[in-house]
Steps between C-alpha positions, in 0.01 A plus 500: 500500500415499131652208311527511123572208268753716315750762609363852517744792503468727803702798613753465780283726716195280444707190576611651832140594581374150422767341720425746781129430477542122483735496801312775683816706547598858413642557150845587644516158667379334180786667308751361753360151468488514120865611494588208729327255266679638193830483692434135587412419140817674380709278731314179410526510121769570245579852386367412155170381641469814711571715194218317322267601783619860479426508128136419577462777757425862426795727588287658774556181702869596541431655841369166623815322384738723697 
């Protein structure tokens, strides 16, 4: 895994591919797990905090938030 000292924007597709590669799973399974993580985050923080996260994400990430 490549670690950067600062945030680097990546597409949703690239994010899914990186997760799939890191976990050695198919991209479809990576999407399911990413959605589960976002769902858990949504339940763990306030709506305002979650909206702040959404503002930082490209709209193409919407599919991963469903």
